[in-house]
Backbone as XML, in Angstrom:
<?xml version="1.0"?>
<chain id="A" units="angstrom">
  <residue number="1" name="UNK">
    <atom name="N" x="-1.860" y="-9.951" z="-0.133"/>
    <atom name="CA" x="-0.938" y="-8.697" z="-0.102"/>
    <atom name="C" x="-1.902" y="-7.523" z="-0.095"/>
  </residue>
  <residue number="2" name="UNK">
    <atom name="N" x="-2.996" y="-7.740" z="-0.752"/>
    <atom name="CA" x="-4.103" y="-6.657" z="-0.969"/>
    <atom name="C" x="-4.643" y="-6.310" z="0.341"/>
  </residue>
  <residue number="3" name="UNK">
    <atom name="N" x="-4.976" y="-7.414" z="1.080"/>
    <atom name="CA" x="-5.617" y="-7.312" z="2.483"/>
    <atom name="C" x="-4.649" y="-6.661" z="3.502"/>
  </residue>
  <residue number="4" name="UNK">
    <atom name="N" x="-3.389" y="-6.929" z="3.471"/>
    <atom name="CA" x="-2.409" y="-6.246" z="4.218"/>
    <atom name="C" x="-2.243" y="-4.790" z="4.036"/>
  </residue>
  <residue number="5" name="UNK">
    <atom name="N" x="-2.127" y="-4.381" z="2.863"/>
    <atom name="CA" x="-2.050" y="-3.055" z="2.450"/>
    <atom name="C" x="-3.307" y="-2.308" z="2.952"/>
  </residue>
  <residue number="6" name="UNK">
    <atom name="N" x="-4.366" y="-2.804" z="2.686"/>
    <atom name="CA" x="-5.587" y="-2.287" z="3.075"/>
    <atom name="C" x="-5.793" y="-2.010" z="4.615"/>
  </residue>
  <residue number="7" name="UNK">
    <atom name="N" x="-5.401" y="-2.977" z="5.207"/>
    <atom name="CA" x="-5.388" y="-2.967" z="6.696"/>
    <atom name="C" x="-4.446" y="-1.910" z="7.253"/>
  </residue>
  <residue number="8" name="UNK">
    <atom name="N" x="-3.313" y="-1.775" z="6.777"/>
    <atom name="CA" x="-2.283" y="-0.719" z="7.282"/>
    <atom name="C" x="-2.858" y="0.648" z="6.874"/>
  </residue>
  <residue number="9" name="UNK">
    <atom name="N" x="-3.410" y="0.761" z="5.704"/>
    <atom name="CA" x="-3.827" y="2.077" z="5.312"/>
    <atom name="C" x="-5.033" y="2.595" z="5.953"/>
  </residue>
  <residue number="10" name="UNK">
    <atom name="N" x="-5.914" y="1.576" z="6.337"/>
    <atom name="CA" x="-7.262" y="1.976" z="7.045"/>
    <atom name="C" x="-6.830" y="2.500" z="8.521"/>
  </residue>
  <residue number="11" name="UNK">
    <atom name="N" x="-5.777" y="1.922" z="9.032"/>
    <atom name="CA" x="-5.287" y="2.253" z="10.481"/>
    <atom name="C" x="-4.712" y="3.660" z="10.587"/>
  </residue>
  <residue number="12" name="UNK">
    <atom name="N" x="-4.112" y="4.138" z="9.362"/>
    <atom name="CA" x="-3.434" y="5.303" z="9.311"/>
    <atom name="C" x="-4.339" y="6.601" z="8.983"/>
  </residue>
  <residue number="13" name="UNK">
    <atom name="N" x="-5.331" y="6.453" z="8.242"/>
    <atom name="CA" x="-6.210" y="7.604" z="7.769"/>
    <atom name="C" x="-7.267" y="8.012" z="8.570"/>
  </residue>
  <residue number="14" name="UNK">
    <atom name="N" x="-7.891" y="9.227" z="8.259"/>
    <atom name="CA" x="-9.082" y="9.607" z="9.093"/>
    <atom name="C" x="-10.377" y="9.070" z="8.479"/>
  </residue>
  <residue number="15" name="UNK">
    <atom name="N" x="-10.324" y="8.636" z="7.136"/>
    <atom name="CA" x="-11.525" y="8.100" z="6.421"/>
    <atom name="C" x="-11.293" y="6.732" z="5.921"/>
  </residue>
  <residue number="16" name="UNK">
    <atom name="N" x="-11.369" y="5.842" z="6.761"/>
    <atom name="CA" x="-10.897" y="4.498" z="6.405"/>
    <atom name="C" x="-11.926" y="3.833" z="5.350"/>
  </residue>
  <residue number="17" name="UNK">
    <atom name="N" x="-13.149" y="4.596" z="5.165"/>
    <atom name="CA" x="-14.202" y="4.031" z="4.195"/>
    <atom name="C" x="-13.672" y="4.462" z="2.806"/>
  </residue>
  <residue number="18" name="UNK">
    <atom name="N" x="-12.821" y="5.326" z="2.658"/>
    <atom name="CA" x="-12.401" y="5.865" z="1.221"/>
    <atom name="C" x="-11.310" y="5.123" z="0.763"/>
  </residue>
  <residue number="19" name="UNK">
    <atom name="N" x="-10.763" y="4.126" z="1.613"/>
    <atom name="CA" x="-9.469" y="3.395" z="1.227"/>
    <atom name="C" x="-9.805" y="2.262" z="0.196"/>
  </residue>
  <residue number="20" name="UNK">
    <atom name="N" x="-9.200" y="2.312" z="-1.025"/>
    <atom name="CA" x="-9.488" y="1.246" z="-1.867"/>
    <atom name="C" x="-8.041" y="0.684" z="-2.455"/>
  </residue>
  <residue number="21" name="UNK">
    <atom name="N" x="-8.021" y="-0.653" z="-2.573"/>
    <atom name="CA" x="-6.784" y="-1.246" z="-2.936"/>
    <atom name="C" x="-7.311" y="-2.162" z="-4.249"/>
  </residue>
  <residue number="22" name="UNK">
    <atom name="N" x="-6.296" y="-2.145" z="-5.201"/>
    <atom name="CA" x="-6.443" y="-3.049" z="-6.384"/>
    <atom name="C" x="-5.201" y="-3.672" z="-6.702"/>
  </residue>
  <residue number="23" name="UNK">
    <atom name="N" x="-5.304" y="-4.919" z="-7.239"/>
    <atom name="CA" x="-4.063" y="-5.644" z="-7.357"/>
    <atom name="C" x="-3.937" y="-6.119" z="-8.912"/>
  </residue>
  <residue number="24" name="UNK">
    <atom name="N" x="-2.894" y="-6.030" z="-9.636"/>
    <atom name="CA" x="-2.576" y="-6.281" z="-10.992"/>
    <atom name="C" x="-1.536" y="-7.306" z="-10.721"/>
  </residue>
  <residue number="25" name="UNK">
    <atom name="N" x="-1.838" y="-8.555" z="-11.102"/>
    <atom name="CA" x="-1.092" y="-9.615" z="-10.993"/>
    <atom name="C" x="-0.362" y="-10.076" z="-12.312"/>
  </residue>
  <residue number="26" name="UNK">
    <atom name="N" x="1.206" y="-10.189" z="-12.096"/>
    <atom name="CA" x="1.754" y="-10.794" z="-13.194"/>
    <atom name="C" x="2.330" y="-12.199" z="-12.870"/>
  </residue>
  <residue number="27" name="UNK">
    <atom name="N" x="3.255" y="-12.734" z="-13.608"/>
    <atom name="CA" x="3.918" y="-13.958" z="-13.254"/>
    <atom name="C" x="4.654" y="-13.855" z="-12.041"/>
  </residue>
  <residue number="28" name="UNK">
    <atom name="N" x="5.587" y="-12.968" z="-11.909"/>
    <atom name="CA" x="6.452" y="-12.905" z="-10.704"/>
    <atom name="C" x="6.166" y="-11.633" z="-10.009"/>
  </residue>
  <residue number="29" name="UNK">
    <atom name="N" x="5.497" y="-10.589" z="-10.388"/>
    <atom name="CA" x="5.423" y="-9.302" z="-9.931"/>
    <atom name="C" x="3.893" y="-9.053" z="-9.862"/>
  </residue>
  <residue number="30" name="UNK">
    <atom name="N" x="3.548" y="-8.597" z="-8.645"/>
    <atom name="CA" x="2.179" y="-7.788" z="-8.644"/>
    <atom name="C" x="2.260" y="-6.516" z="-8.298"/>
  </residue>
  <residue number="31" name="UNK">
    <atom name="N" x="1.316" y="-5.616" z="-8.931"/>
    <atom name="CA" x="1.402" y="-4.225" z="-8.671"/>
    <atom name="C" x="0.269" y="-3.966" z="-7.824"/>
  </residue>
  <residue number="32" name="UNK">
    <atom name="N" x="0.227" y="-3.306" z="-6.652"/>
    <atom name="CA" x="-0.643" y="-2.863" z="-5.710"/>
    <atom name="C" x="-1.059" y="-1.565" z="-5.887"/>
  </residue>
  <residue number="33" name="UNK">
    <atom name="N" x="-2.208" y="-1.067" z="-6.243"/>
    <atom name="CA" x="-2.584" y="0.248" z="-6.376"/>
    <atom name="C" x="-3.274" y="0.740" z="-5.000"/>
  </residue>
  <residue number="34" name="UNK">
    <atom name="N" x="-2.837" y="1.700" z="-4.235"/>
    <atom name="CA" x="-3.586" y="2.144" z="-3.216"/>
    <atom name="C" x="-4.113" y="3.571" z="-3.314"/>
  </residue>
  <residue number="35" name="UNK">
    <atom name="N" x="-5.507" y="3.680" z="-3.137"/>
    <atom name="CA" x="-6.231" y="4.929" z="-3.380"/>
    <atom name="C" x="-6.781" y="5.411" z="-1.922"/>
  </residue>
  <residue number="36" name="UNK">
    <atom name="N" x="-6.541" y="6.508" z="-1.606"/>
    <atom name="CA" x="-7.130" y="7.210" z="-0.283"/>
    <atom name="C" x="-7.738" y="8.493" z="-0.777"/>
  </residue>
  <residue number="37" name="UNK">
    <atom name="N" x="-8.515" y="9.099" z="0.219"/>
    <atom name="CA" x="-9.196" y="10.465" z="0.015"/>
    <atom name="C" x="-7.956" y="11.453" z="-0.069"/>
  </residue>
  <residue number="38" name="UNK">
    <atom name="N" x="-8.371" y="12.473" z="-0.638"/>
    <atom name="CA" x="-7.223" y="13.560" z="-0.913"/>
    <atom name="C" x="-6.708" y="14.142" z="0.440"/>
  </residue>
  <residue number="39" name="UNK">
    <atom name="N" x="-7.636" y="14.209" z="1.257"/>
    <atom name="CA" x="-7.121" y="14.884" z="2.635"/>
    <atom name="C" x="-6.106" y="13.803" z="3.399"/>
  </residue>
  <residue number="40" name="UNK">
    <atom name="N" x="-6.259" y="12.503" z="3.034"/>
    <atom name="CA" x="-5.347" y="11.489" z="3.770"/>
    <atom name="C" x="-4.174" y="11.214" z="3.012"/>
  </residue>
  <residue number="41" name="UNK">
    <atom name="N" x="-3.901" y="11.681" z="1.844"/>
    <atom name="CA" x="-2.625" y="11.326" z="1.026"/>
    <atom name="C" x="-1.453" y="11.633" z="1.854"/>
  </residue>
  <residue number="42" name="UNK">
    <atom name="N" x="-1.444" y="12.776" z="2.428"/>
    <atom name="CA" x="-0.100" y="13.324" z="3.185"/>
    <atom name="C" x="0.001" y="12.236" z="4.391"/>
  </residue>
  <residue number="43" name="UNK">
    <atom name="N" x="-0.988" y="11.654" z="5.140"/>
    <atom name="CA" x="-0.779" y="10.723" z="6.082"/>
    <atom name="C" x="-0.138" y="9.384" z="5.546"/>
  </residue>
  <residue number="44" name="UNK">
    <atom name="N" x="-0.476" y="8.995" z="4.349"/>
    <atom name="CA" x="0.019" y="7.791" z="3.777"/>
    <atom name="C" x="1.430" y="7.899" z="3.389"/>
  </residue>
  <residue number="45" name="UNK">
    <atom name="N" x="1.681" y="9.223" z="2.832"/>
    <atom name="CA" x="3.184" y="9.338" z="2.224"/>
    <atom name="C" x="4.030" y="9.684" z="3.483"/>
  </residue>
  <residue number="46" name="UNK">
    <atom name="N" x="3.658" y="10.453" z="4.478"/>
    <atom name="CA" x="4.373" y="10.788" z="5.778"/>
    <atom name="C" x="5.512" y="11.678" z="5.266"/>
  </residue>
  <residue number="47" name="UNK">
    <atom name="N" x="6.149" y="12.214" z="6.309"/>
    <atom name="CA" x="7.242" y="13.168" z="6.173"/>
    <atom name="C" x="8.351" y="12.497" z="5.365"/>
  </residue>
  <residue number="48" name="UNK">
    <atom name="N" x="8.846" y="13.240" z="4.304"/>
    <atom name="CA" x="9.898" y="12.720" z="3.520"/>
    <atom name="C" x="9.632" y="11.324" z="2.762"/>
  </residue>
  <residue number="49" name="UNK">
    <atom name="N" x="8.322" y="10.857" z="3.003"/>
    <atom name="CA" x="8.006" y="9.593" z="2.200"/>
    <atom name="C" x="8.207" y="8.512" z="3.208"/>
  </residue>
  <residue number="50" name="UNK">
    <atom name="N" x="8.560" y="8.634" z="4.481"/>
    <atom name="CA" x="8.949" y="7.642" z="5.370"/>
    <atom name="C" x="7.849" y="6.636" z="5.677"/>
  </residue>
  <residue number="51" name="UNK">
    <atom name="N" x="6.603" y="7.019" z="5.679"/>
    <atom name="CA" x="5.314" y="6.084" z="5.905"/>
    <atom name="C" x="5.258" y="5.152" z="4.803"/>
  </residue>
  <residue number="52" name="UNK">
    <atom name="N" x="5.333" y="5.822" z="3.515"/>
    <atom name="CA" x="5.133" y="5.082" z="2.245"/>
    <atom name="C" x="6.190" y="3.969" z="2.161"/>
  </residue>
  <residue number="53" name="UNK">
    <atom name="N" x="7.413" y="4.493" z="2.472"/>
    <atom name="CA" x="8.664" y="3.627" z="2.381"/>
    <atom name="C" x="8.497" y="2.386" z="3.505"/>
  </residue>
  <residue number="54" name="UNK">
    <atom name="N" x="7.915" y="2.584" z="4.662"/>
    <atom name="CA" x="7.667" y="1.663" z="5.617"/>
    <atom name="C" x="6.644" y="0.652" z="5.142"/>
  </residue>
  <residue number="55" name="UNK">
    <atom name="N" x="5.621" y="1.242" z="4.513"/>
    <atom name="CA" x="4.698" y="0.200" z="3.989"/>
    <atom name="C" x="5.264" y="-0.667" z="2.864"/>
  </residue>
  <residue number="56" name="UNK">
    <atom name="N" x="5.988" y="-0.112" z="1.982"/>
    <atom name="CA" x="6.697" y="-0.962" z="1.020"/>
    <atom name="C" x="7.599" y="-2.021" z="1.548"/>
  </residue>
  <residue number="57" name="UNK">
    <atom name="N" x="8.417" y="-1.665" z="2.627"/>
    <atom name="CA" x="9.229" y="-2.583" z="3.387"/>
    <atom name="C" x="8.362" y="-3.796" z="3.831"/>
  </residue>
  <residue number="58" name="UNK">
    <atom name="N" x="7.275" y="-3.438" z="4.433"/>
    <atom name="CA" x="6.479" y="-4.533" z="4.918"/>
    <atom name="C" x="5.880" y="-5.398" z="3.894"/>
  </residue>
  <residue number="59" name="UNK">
    <atom name="N" x="5.506" y="-4.701" z="2.795"/>
    <atom name="CA" x="4.955" y="-5.449" z="1.671"/>
    <atom name="C" x="6.013" y="-6.394" z="1.043"/>
  </residue>
  <residue number="60" name="UNK">
    <atom name="N" x="7.146" y="-5.770" z="0.878"/>
    <atom name="CA" x="8.229" y="-6.652" z="0.334"/>
    <atom name="C" x="8.736" y="-7.934" z="1.107"/>
  </residue>
  <residue number="61" name="UNK">
    <atom name="N" x="8.715" y="-7.623" z="2.484"/>
    <atom name="CA" x="9.049" y="-8.770" z="3.403"/>
    <atom name="C" x="8.026" y="-9.905" z="3.382"/>
  </residue>
  <residue number="62" name="UNK">
    <atom name="N" x="6.772" y="-9.410" z="3.309"/>
    <atom name="CA" x="5.595" y="-10.402" z="3.174"/>
    <atom name="C" x="5.533" y="-11.190" z="1.845"/>
  </residue>
  <residue number="63" name="UNK">
    <atom name="N" x="5.843" y="-10.378" z="0.698"/>
    <atom name="CA" x="5.802" y="-11.017" z="-0.504"/>
    <atom name="C" x="7.097" y="-11.955" z="-0.750"/>
  </residue>
  <residue number="64" name="UNK">
    <atom name="N" x="8.156" y="-11.747" z="-0.076"/>
    <atom name="CA" x="9.353" y="-12.498" z="-0.134"/>
    <atom name="C" x="9.037" y="-13.942" z="0.470"/>
  </residue>
  <residue number="65" name="UNK">
    <atom name="N" x="8.229" y="-13.940" z="1.315"/>
    <atom name="CA" x="7.795" y="-15.441" z="1.847"/>
    <atom name="C" x="7.068" y="-16.055" z="0.975"/>
  </residue>
  <residue number="66" name="UNK">
    <atom name="N" x="6.414" y="-15.451" z="0.068"/>
    <atom name="CA" x="5.680" y="-16.239" z="-1.097"/>
    <atom name="C" x="6.290" y="-16.361" z="-2.444"/>
  </residue>
  <residue number="67" name="UNK">
    <atom name="N" x="7.821" y="-15.835" z="-2.274"/>
    <atom name="CA" x="8.661" y="-16.058" z="-3.438"/>
    <atom name="C" x="7.977" y="-15.188" z="-4.573"/>
  </residue>
  <residue number="68" name="UNK">
    <atom name="N" x="7.632" y="-13.997" z="-4.332"/>
    <atom name="CA" x="6.997" y="-13.041" z="-5.258"/>
    <atom name="C" x="7.505" y="-11.831" z="-5.097"/>
  </residue>
  <residue number="69" name="UNK">
    <atom name="N" x="7.317" y="-10.792" z="-5.927"/>
    <atom name="CA" x="7.737" y="-9.278" z="-5.842"/>
    <atom name="C" x="6.375" y="-8.553" z="-5.975"/>
  </residue>
  <residue number="70" name="UNK">
    <atom name="N" x="6.273" y="-7.702" z="-4.983"/>
    <atom name="CA" x="5.124" y="-6.774" z="-4.900"/>
    <atom name="C" x="5.760" y="-5.344" z="-4.926"/>
  </residue>
  <residue number="71" name="UNK">
    <atom name="N" x="4.839" y="-4.535" z="-5.736"/>
    <atom name="CA" x="5.281" y="-3.051" z="-5.866"/>
    <atom name="C" x="3.989" y="-2.223" z="-5.410"/>
  </residue>
  <residue number="72" name="UNK">
    <atom name="N" x="4.219" y="-1.222" z="-4.653"/>
    <atom name="CA" x="3.101" y="-0.435" z="-4.091"/>
    <atom name="C" x="3.113" y="0.849" z="-4.927"/>
  </residue>
  <residue number="73" name="UNK">
    <atom name="N" x="1.992" y="1.085" z="-5.573"/>
    <atom name="CA" x="1.671" y="2.481" z="-6.003"/>
    <atom name="C" x="0.600" y="3.223" z="-5.444"/>
  </residue>
  <residue number="74" name="UNK">
    <atom name="N" x="0.962" y="4.538" z="-4.931"/>
    <atom name="CA" x="0.050" y="5.339" z="-4.256"/>
    <atom name="C" x="-0.591" y="6.195" z="-5.421"/>
  </residue>
  <residue number="75" name="UNK">
    <atom name="N" x="-1.846" y="6.029" z="-5.636"/>
    <atom name="CA" x="-2.522" y="6.727" z="-6.682"/>
    <atom name="C" x="-3.363" y="7.790" z="-6.249"/>
  </residue>
  <residue number="76" name="UNK">
    <atom name="N" x="-3.336" y="9.073" z="-6.881"/>
    <atom name="CA" x="-4.255" y="10.291" z="-6.385"/>
    <atom name="C" x="-5.501" y="10.141" z="-6.921"/>
  </residue>
</chain>
């Protein structure tokens, strides 16, 4: 899941080298923290949060195959 989020984020931003993803795993749920450059934060969130919601939808569909739950947090 971590690699999936990193791949999507690097495709969207202007500074792909500044993208970092960390994963905190629990028994059923894993929290994925996404950090990008301050200039690229708007590109990840999108208008009215649509891009962020799309990334969360893809993440939940991929994690449903593994019978886990994943939560995406975008950290400033």
